[in-house]
N, C-alpha and C positions, 0 to 999 in steps of 0.2 A: 563561470558566467554562461557557458553554453554557446548558442548561436550568436553571431555578430548582431549588434543592435544598429538600427537605422536612425541616424541623427539628421534632422533638417535644420539648417541655418537659414534665417530669413533676414533680409536687408532691403531697404527701399530700392537701391540700385547701386551700380558700381561706377557711376559718373559723378555724383555729388555727395553721397553718403560719407560722413566723416569716419565711420568705423570700417570702411572697406578693407584697409590694410591689416587691421587687427583680425578681422574675420578670415581674410585670405590666409594669413599665417596659421591660424587655428585649423582651417580646412586642410592645408598642405601637410601639417605636422601631426594631426590626430592619429592615434594608433589604429591602423587599419586591420590589425589582427583582432581588434575588439569592436570596431565601429565601421559602418558604411555611411559616409557623409553625403548629403545633398545640399544644394543651395537654391533658395527661392528668391526671386526679385519681383518687384511690382512694376518697374519701368526699365526701359532700355535693355531688353534681353540680347540685343546685338553686340553689347560691349561687356559681356562676361570676360573676366581675365582668362587668358589662354590656359592657365594652370588648372582651371576647373574643367573636369572631364565633361564631354558632351552629354553623356548619359546620366550625369549628376546635376545637370542644370534644369531648373524648374521655373515656370513663369505663369503667373495668374494675374490678369489685369482687369477683366471685364467688370468685376464687382468690387474693386478695391475701394475701401472707404465706406462701403455700404454694408448693411446688416446681412444682405444676401451672400456676402463674401464668407460669412461664417459657415454656411452649408457647403459652399464651393471648396473652401479650404479643408473642411472636415472630410469631404469626399476624397480629396487628394491624399490626405494623411492616411486614410484607410487603404487606398489603392497602392500606395508606396510602402505600406506596413511600417510607418514611422513610429518609433518608440518614444522619441523625445524631440521636441521642437525648442531650439535655442534662438531667441529673437535678439537681433541687433538693430531693431527698428526704434527710432527715437520718439515715436508718437505715443501719446498717453491713452489711446483707446484700448478697449479690452477685446477687440474682435478676434485676434489670434488666440488669446486665452480661452475665449468662449468656443472657438472652433476645436481647440484641443480637448475641452471638456466634452464636447459633443462626440468626438472621435475616441475618447478614452486614452489620450496621449499626454505624457508629462510636458509641462510648459515651463521654461526657464527664460527669463530675460535679464540682460545686463543693463543696469542703470548707469548711464554715462554722464548725464547733465544734471544741473542743480534745480531743474523745474520740479514743482510739486503742486498737486491739486487733488480734489476729490476723485477725479478720473484716474490719476496715478495710484491713489489708494485702492480704488476698486480693481484696477489691473493687478496690483500687488496681492490683494486678497485672493484673486482667482488663480494666481500663479502657483505652480508646484514649488518653485524655489526662485530666489532672487540673488543675483550677483551685483555687488556695487564696487566701484573702483575708485571712490574717493572716501577716505576713512571718516570724514565728517558726516557722511550720509547715515551712518548707523544710528546716531542720536537724533539727527534732524528728521529722518523719514521713517525709520524702521524699528523704533524702540517700543512700539505698542505691542500688546499681547498677541494680536493677530498676525504680526509679521516677524517678531524678533527671533522666532525659532526656525525660520526658513530663509535665512540670509547668510551670505558669506562674502568676505572681502577678497577679491582677486585683482591686483593691480595689473596694468598693461606691462608688456615686456617687449623688448626688441632683440633682433639678431645681432649680437655683439661682434660677429664675424663680418657682418655687412656694415653696421654702424660702428665705425672705429676711426681713430685719427688717421687722416690721409696727408700725403705730402702737400706742402703749400706751394704748388706750382703757379707761378705768375702772380704771386701776391704783391701788392704795392707796398710802399712804405707808409701808407695811411693806416690809421687805427679804424677798423671796420666794425661797426655795430650791425648785426644781422638780425633779420626776422624772417620766418618762414611760416606761411599759413594763409588762410583766407583774408583778403583785404576787406574789412568790414567794420562797422561801428563797434561791435562787441570786442573785436580784436584790438581796437583802439590804437592803431598805428599813429593817429594824430598826436597822441601824447608823446610818442617818441620824437616826432618832428618838433614839437614844442620844446622838448628837452635839448634837441640838437642846437637850437638857437642860442643856448647858454653854454655850449661846449666849444673847445678850440676848433679852428677851421680845418685841421688835419684829421678830425674825426668825421667819418663818413657813415652813411646809412645805406644798406643794401637790403631790399625787400624782394622775396620770392613769393609768388602766389597770385591767383586770380581772385576776383571778387565782385562786389557790388559796384556797378559803374558809377552810380551817383556818388558813392563814398570815395572812390578813386579820384573823381574830379575834385572833390573837396581837398584831398591830400595834395593833388597836383597844384591846385590854386594856392594852397598854403606855401608850397615849395617856391612858387613864383613870387608870391607876395613878400617872402622873407629872403629872397635871393639865395636859395639853397640848391639851385640847379646843378652846381658842380659838386655837390656833396650828397645828393640823394639819387638813388638809382632803383627803379622798379624793373625787375627782371622777368616778371610774368610767371606762368605756371612752370613747375619743376616736377619731373617724375620722381617717384619715391626712391628709386635706386640711385638717383643723382644727388640726393641730399648730402651724403657724407662728403662728396667732392666740393659741393657748395659751401659746406660748413668749414672746410679747410681754409677758406678765405676769411672767416670771421675771427675777430679777436674776442667777441662776446656775443651771445645770443640773447635777445630781449623779447620777452612775451609780456605785453602790456594789457592783456584782456581784462574786461570788466567782470566777466563771469566764466568760469571754467570748471570742468570736472577734474580728471587727472590728465593733464596735457601731455600727449604723446610727444609733442615737439621738444619738451623739456628733457624727456628721457633720451630722445635721439641726440640732442645736443650734448648731454652729459656723456653718452656712449661714444661720441665723436671727440671727446676731450676738450670741449668748448665750455668755458664758464658761462653760467646762465644767470640772468637777472629777470625776475618775474614779479608781476603785480600780485598782491594778496587777493587772489580772484576766486576763492571758494574752498580752500583747504587742501586741494590736491597738490598745488605748487609747494605749499609749506611742508607737506609730507615728503615730497620728492627731494627738496633741498634741506631736509632736516639737519640741524646742527651746522648749517652753512657748508655742508659737504657737496660742493659742486657749484655753489653760487649763493646769491642773496635775494631776499624778498624786499620789494619796495612798496610803500604805501601811497606815494604821490610823486609828482614830477620832481620836486626838490630832492627827494631821496634817490630817484633814478639818476639825476645829474651827478649827485655826490658819488654814487656807486660806480658809474662809468668812469669818472675822474680817478677814483681809487684804483681801478684796474689799469687805466691809461698811464698812471704815474708809477705803477708797481708791477712790472712784468713777472717778477718772481711769484707774487700772489696770483696773478692770472694763470700762470702755468700750474701752480699748486692746486688751484680750484679745478682746473681741467683734469688733472690726474685723479683727484679725489672723486670727482663726479663719475668718471669712467669706472673706477673701482666700485662705487656704490651701485651702479647699474649692473655690473657683472655679478655682484653678490645678491641683489634683491630684485632686479627688474629684467632678467633675461627672458627671452621668448620661451626657453625650455621650461622655466618655472611656471610661466603663465599657462602653457599648454598642459603641463602635468597637473596643475591645479584643476583645470576643467575636466581632464580625464578622470581624476578621482571623484569629482562631483557627479559626473555622469554615472560612474560605476555605483556610487552610493544611492542614486535615485532609481537605477534600473535593476539592481540585484534583489 
């Protein structure tokens, strides 16, 4: 391959962007005998993770969202001698792709959500390559002649030495349903609250995450209206490294989202040996919980109630699902597999 190649990762910011932990693991683990990584943010340059070296932090904000950003970014790409830009931006515009065309740089983006439009199609046509992390996307978005030969499926991975079963310190004798993630309408925690009203009183719900204040008030009002104050606990934001300890207190992890790509929280729960119940929210969850290895898919509130009761009444099944889920993650969704897949992709595009 010769000289090391310069890779630029782009992400809106490290404050709210959902892909920040995936990108950070990729940045930390990419083979530095082959690549020099840089990271570019649009906002909040003061909260770069400490792991990202000062001289590898980039920030452009003046023209973000405007066509003038194309020239500004293209100039930066040339100055830093970037060979490939890998975008973790969730937006559908083609500004980054056009800047890469202008600078003669390879452009790759990872498709994470289930949104699609003419703008997404244009961005995809302009891309050098596309990574998708929900297997359903291949037929839904990329089956046309212009796209089908420049796509690859790379699922998320987690560090199974960090995300692992932890001791159940201080766990109560209650059966705990847990959820971790943004509190918002799409995540649909309200459905879990509605299910809770039909479950035994010693089944509690613990939610970690910050979110939309209006939606949080809706949840709290429902809790008050249905006298669930002693059974529902909102724990607020949790750092990523604290998740395994939090999950040690869960009997089951529930993801009730209306729409998802490939939910990282499911992989994290499985890696921690926690059985998972997920809504049928777009294909990713079905893929992760294939053949019920690690948990079950529910279609509605009634099925969620039934599945929680099934685990509540059968500790052996609960433990079995937890063990199966962790083994599935170790085989198929380790961070090492994800990083190596991106390494091979970069090499194939740059050689």
